N, C-alpha and C positions, 0 to 999 in steps of 0.2 A: 834183568839182563839188558844190556844196551844193544840197540839196533846197529847194524853195520851201516856205514855211510855209503851211499851210492856215489858214482862218479860225479853226478850233477850236484849232490850235496857237497862234495869236496871242492868242486869248482866254485860254488857259492861261498864256502868257507874261506877259500883263498881270496875271493873278492872282498869279503868282510875284513880279512887281515890287511889287504891292500888299502881299503878305505880308512882303516884305523892307523895307517902308516907303519904297520908291522910287516915290512917288506920281506924280511928274511923268512917269516912263516908263510907268507903268500907264495914266495918263490919255491919253498920246499914242497908245498902242497902241489903247486902246478907242475913241478918237475916230476913228482910222483905220478901224476895223471898222465904226463907225456910218456914216461917209462912203462907204466902198467897198462894204459888204455889207448895210447897213441891219440890222445885228446887234441883235436884241432884247436878247440877253444883255449885250452891251457897253453898250448904252444904259442898261440897268438898273444896271449897275455904275457908270457915270458919275453917274447920278442919286444913287445911294447914296453915292458918294465926295463929291459936292457937299453932300449933306445932312450928312454927318459933318463937313465943313469949315465948315458953316453958311453956305455960298454958296447961299442959297435961290433966287435968281434963276436961276442955272445949273441947279440941281436941277429946278426947275419946267419949264425949257426942255426938259430931257431927258425928264421925265415926260410932257410934252405930245407929244414925239416918239414916246414909247412908245405913247401912246394912238392915234397915227396908224398905228403898225405892228401894234398888238394891241388894237383897240377893244373886244373882248369881255372884257378883263382888268379885272374889277370892282375888284380891289385897287388899281389905279392911280387910280381915282376917289377912293378913300379917302385915298391918299397925297397927292394934290393938294389935297384938302380941299373 
């Protein structure tokens, strides 16, 4: 019987997909973590992914979500502009 993956396992799996340039799989996993776990780390990775892809509307959406999850993170205010 296969063990269930923890949120940290899923985050690392998304990172592995990202490193192997399977961005759609990484994006899918990170979106799942944000939806199910309100994962700050997955949310940041999605924002970074969208910034790299020059999808600024999606990046800002995830940066704003990050502010909801971590309002004391001053770096986020800088990233949003």
